[in-house]
N, C-alpha and C positions, 0 to 999 in steps of 0.2 A: 735390498738396495740395488736398483738397476742402473747401469751406466747412463742411459739417455734420459735422465731425470734432473729436475732442479735440486733435489736432495743430494744426489751424488755429486753435483757441480759444486755445492757448498762444502760437502764433506772434502772433496779433493783439493779445493783451494786452501783449506785449513791444513790439510796434510802436507801439501806442496810447501807452504810458508814455514811450517815448522820443521819439516824434514831438512830443508836446506838451511835453516837457522842452526840445525844440530850437525851439519856435515862435519865439523871439526872435532865432534865428540862421537866417535863411531858406536860405542856401546850404548849411549843414551839414544842415539839415532835408531839403532836396531830395536831396542826396547819400545821406542815409540811406534815404529813401524809395525811391530808384533801386536801391540795394543790396538792400533786402529784396524789392523787386519781382523782381530777378533771381534771388534765392534761391527765391522763390515759384515763379517759371517754371522754374528749374532742377530743381525736385522732380520733374518729368515727364521731363526729358532735358536734362542739362546742355549737350549738344553744341548745342542750338538756341539758347542764350543768345548765342552768336556771331551767329547769324542775326538775332536781335531787335536786337543792337547795330549790326549792319551796316545794317538797315533805318533805324534811328534816325539813323545817321551820314549816310546818303544824303539823308534828308529835311532834316536840319540843314543840310548843305552846299548843298542846293538852295535852301533859304531865304536863306542868306547871299549866294549868287550872285545870286538875284532881288533882293535889297536893293541891290546895287551895279550892277545892269544898268538902263541907262536906256531903251534902244529897246524898242518894243513887240514887234517882231519877235524880238529876243533873249530877251525875257522869255517869249514864246510858245514858242520852242524849248526853253528851260531847263525850263519846266513840262511840256512833252511829254516830255522825256527823263527827268524825275523820274517821271512817271506810267508810262512805259514800263518803267523799272527796277523800280518797285513791283509793277506787274502781271506783269512777267517773273518776279520771285521767286515770286510767288503761283501763276503758271501752271505754273512747273517743278515745284514741290512738290505742288501739288494736283491738276493736270490732265494732266501729262505722260502717266501711265499710260492715262487715259481717251482722250486723243487718239490714242496709239499703237494701243490696241485697236480704236478706231473706224476708223482709217486701214487697219489690217490686215483688218478685215471687209470694208471697202470694195474693197480690192485683190483679196480672194478672190472677191468677186461679180463683179468684172469681168475675171477671169482673169489677174490680175498679181500673184498672191500672191508675197511675198519675205520674207526675214527683216529684221525691223526692230529698232532698238536698244532693246529693252525693258530698263528698270531698276527694281531694287526700292527705291522711294523711300518713306521714312517721313514722314507728314504731320505737320509741326510743329503742336502744339496752339495754337489761337488765331491762326494765321497770317492768316486772313481779316480778323479784327478788327484786328490791329495794322497790316495793310496799308492798310486803309481809314482808320485814324487818320492814317498818314503821308500819304496823298493828301489828306485833309482839311486838314492843316497846309499843305502846299505849295500847294494851290489857293487856300486862303484868303489866304495871302501874295501869291500872283499877282494875285488880285482886289482886293487892299489892303484887306481886311477887318480884317486884324491886320498889325502890323509883324513882320518877321522877327526872330527871338530871337537875341540876341547871345550868351546863355549857352547852351552845349550841354546844361546840366542841365535847363533848362525843357523842351526838346524831348525828351530822353531820359526825363524823368519823364512827360511827357504820353503818350508812346507805350508806356510800360512800367508805368504805374501799376497795381499788382496788383488792385485790386477789379474792374477792368473789362477786364483784359489778356487772358484766355482765352475769355470768352464774352460780352463786351459789358457794358453797351450802348455803342454807337458814340458817344463823346463828341466833339463838335466842338472843334477847336483854339480857335476864337473864343469858346467857352464856358469852356474849362478854363484856358488860359494866362493871362488876366487874373486869375484867383483866385490865381496864383503871385506877383503883384505886391503882394498885401496880407497883412498878418499874419492867420492863421487864428484864428478864435474859436470857442469851444464854449459855447453857451448851454444852458440847461435844456431849451429848446424843441427845439433841434438834437438833444440827447442823447435826448430822449423819441422824437422822430421816428425817429431811427436805430434805436433799440431796437424800436420797433413794426414797422418795415420788415423788420428782421432776424427777428423772431419770425414775421411773417406769411410771409416767404419760406422759413424753415425748415419751417413747417407745410405750405405748398403742395407743397414738395419731398419732405420726408421722410415725410409721411403720405398726402397725396391722390395725388401723382404716383407714389410707389413702390408704394403698394397697387394702384393701377390697372395699373402695369406688371406687377407680379408675378403678380397674381391674374387679369388679364383680357387686357391688350393683347398682351403678348409671346407668349403661347401661341396666341392667336387668329391673329395675323399670321405666326407661324412656318409654320402650315399651314392656310390658310383653307378649303381643301376638306374639312377634316374637321368643320366646324361648320356649323350651320343659319344661315339668313338672320337670325334674331333674335339670335343670338350675334354675328354679324358686324356687325349694326347697333349693338348695345350696345358692342362692342369699338371700333368707328369713333368713336361719340360719346365713348367712354372715352378714346380716343387724343386727341381734340380737347381734353378736359379735361386729360389728362396733359401734353401738350406745353405747354399754356398755364401749368399749374402749375409745371412743371419749368423753363420758360424765365423766366416772369415771377418765379418764386420766386428763381432766381439774380439777376435784375435787381434785385429788391427787397433782397436781401442786399447786393449790390454797392453800391447806392445808400446804403443804410443804413451800411456800413463805411466808404464815402467821406465821408459826412456826420459820422461820428464822428471822422474825421481832419481835419475842417474844410472839406471840398470838396463842392460842390453839384452834383448830377447831375440832369438832367431826367427825368421819369418816362418809362418805356420801354413800359408797357402801361396801357390805360385801359378796362377791362371790354370787350374787343373783341367778345364774343359777344352783346353788345346791339346790334350795328350793324344798321341797316336797308338797308344797301347795302355793296357791296364797296368803294367809294371811302371810306365811313365806316370800314369794317373797317380798311383800311390807315392810316387816321389814329389808329387805336386799338391795332393789333397792331405789335410791334417797331418803335415809332415812330422810334427813332434810325436804323434801317435804311431804313424807308420814306421818311423825310425826306431821308436821305442820297442814296438813289437818285433822289429828285425833284430835289434841288438840284445833284447833280454828274453826273447822267446824263440824266434825263428833260428837264429845262429846256435844257441845252446841245444836246441833239438837236433842240430846237425847241419842246418842250412842246406847247401848244396854240395856238401862235401862227401856224402855217403852214397852216391849213385842216383841214377835217375828216379826209381820208384820212391825212394825215401825222400827225394827232393820234393816230388809232388805231394807226398804224404805231409811234409813239413809245411808246405804252403797251405795245404787245406786245413790242417790243424791250427796254424796260426791265424787264418782268417775266420775260422769257426769261433775260436776264442775272442777275436776282435769283435765279432758279431755279438757274442754273449756280453762283452764288456760294455757294449752300448745299452743293452737292456735285457731283462729277464723275461724273454718272450721267444717263441718259436719263429716269429717273423724276423727277429734279428739274427737268429741262428741261420735261417735260409739266406738272408742278405749275406752273411759271411761266407756261406757255402757257394753261393753265386759267384763271389769274388775269388774265392779259393779255387773253384773249379776253372773259372776263366782264366786265371793266372797260370794254372797247370797246362790247360790246353793251348794257351798262347805260347808257353815255353816249349811245348811239344812241337808246335807249328814251325817256331823259329829254329828248332834243332834241325828240321828237315828242309828248311827253306834253302833253296840253291843260292850260292854266291853270285853276286851281280857282276862278275868279272867280264862277261862278254860285252855288256853295255859300256863298261869302262874302256875296253879295247876299241870298240867302235868310235867312241867320242875321241880317241887319241889319233885317228886318222883324218886326212883331208887338210886343206889349207883354205883360208879366206872364207868365202861365202859358204862353201860346202861344210866346213868345219863348224861354222856358226849354226847351220840348219841342223847338224847332227847333234851338237850340244843342245840346242833348244828342244829337239825332240825328245831327248833323254831327260832334260829338266822337266818337260811337260808330262812325260810319263811318271816321273818321280812326284811331281806335284799332285797329280791325280791320284796316285797311290796313297800319298800322305793324307790327302783330303778324305779318301775312302776310309782309311784306318782311323781318322780322327772321328768320322761319323759313326763307324761301327763301335768304337770304344765308348763314345758318348751314349749310345743307345743301349749298350750292355750296362753301363752305369745306371741309366735310368730305369732299365728293367729291375734292377736290384733296389732302386729307390722306391718302388711300388711296395715292396715288402717292409722296407725301413720306415715308411710313412704310414702304413695302413694300421688301424687300431687292432686288427685281428687277422688271422690267416683267411678266414671267410671273406672279409672286405677285400684283401689283396687278390684273392682268386676272382672275386666279382669284378674287380677292376680290370684284370687281365682279360676277362671274358668280354668286358665292354669295349676294349681296344679292337675287337674284331668286327665290330658292328658300327659302321659310319652311315647308317641310313636315318638316323633320328636328326631333329633339328639342332641347329648350333645356338646355344643359349649364353654361354660365358666367353666366347671368343670375340671380344670387342676390339676394335682397333688399338685403343689405349693398351689393353693387355697384351695383345700380340706384339705391339711395338716394344713394350717394356721387357718382354721375354727376349725378342730379337736383339734388341740393342745390348741387354745385359750379357747375353751369350757372345755377341760380337766383341764386347769389352775384353774377353779372354785372349783375343788376338792382337791387342795393342802391344806396343814395345814393352818388354819385360822390366826395363829399368825406368818406366814412366815416373813412378813415385819418387825414386832417387832423384831424378832430373827436376821434377817440380820442387821437391824439398830443398835442392841445391839453389834454385832460382829464389825461393822464398828466403833462404838463409842469407842472401845478399841484400835484402831489405833492412830497413830500420826497425827498432823494437816497436815503434808505434804502428807501422805497417803490418808487422807480424800479428800484433794485437788485434788489430782491425779485421785482418783476415779471419782470425778465430772467432771473434764476435759476430761478424756479418755472416760467416758460414754457418754457425749454430742457429742464428736467427732465420736464415733462408731454409735450412734444413727442416726446422720446427714449422715454418710456414707451409711448406709443401707436403709435409708428412701427413697421413691420415691420423684421425684423433686416436687417443689411448696409446699406451705403452705396453706391447706384448712381451712376456718373458723370452729370453733367448732360448732356441731349441735345445741347445746342449746343456741347460740347466738340469734337465731330467737324467742325464747320464752320470 
């Protein structure tokens, strides 16, 4: 069941009406939301609802055992077992084939080829996301950030809640579970914010992402050797826009839908392509994943507390595993390696970068016109430096996107080779596509509180106006969007 479909619209209207009818009966409301979440998940494959329930049961039981275990050693053993079980399920369904193929290739190269137990395993949609939710709950209980839940309904709803179930954002247990202890409310401000987010998300996905995928990106990445460097560069920038609009669009819809049901999710994207460093990029891109990796992997590895060399090691390990989380392929590992290496190099450069004290001293001298000239000169230099940093950061991110998007390592390398040859004809760089990419990237430099201000203005309108905005917005989006509804990119992760 996809968000931008009539089927989901009808499904959500029913859920919305019944959920708010049950707001005075919290246990019944939770049970209802769990039920509809399993219906939502079961629309892809009913067989995997049992896997979702098993994951939820494992983490609920781990929480209860942690609550009654006193010794630190016993608690460490319990959380380790729970994490191993969670990651074991994920590894079997997502990585078994990749590891068997890699092992087979290795044995062939060393002359020890043999038959291995290959299995045809279907990847359950959203398994990476609900696995990380389960680990978040168990670890937060272990760290005593939250108490272990007595009611299984709370844990089952946290892990299966349908807005974020199949493609995120990764909501922390410490953020979501306390919201189940209070009666939800729906204010006009919440309603307006949810509608604005849903419309923005639909536009990003159905119009921008789908046009770029259909008219530019998919064809070029399918056979990069058939296109010139100019087409390859536009398609690469187009993919940067596509994946942002596709995934942030899903996140916007998920956050908006959750808000309309009375639950608050934190923002998952914050105009990432305006970042002037890789570190800033990861504070703005897929924030729920980057913060999860920071708090549950990078910091437990030692973070930046154990010296320079180990800090670089921890960055690289974290990003390598972040790449592997996205998919069982060497291309994703290389994507993670590029980001991990770039983060380490960036940190190294900043450590040796001289402080800008002289410029600040110069600006402090002079009066009147001279002071204004000196200040303007310093600001101009800073603006140029910031623009250059944004340009370099964006292109490093795009370089990594080549491996993220390519179907294989050979295709990725072919794409990179093609970027060095601009002698061929321009086939895909139509004015419409160039403008779509340019305007979409320019949108990253709009005011960061634009959505909040638009939502606040809409909240001042009457109920009929708010409803009309929603209805007209949906009709307009469907009218200008290309035909067909493509799955969201992050469904595969």
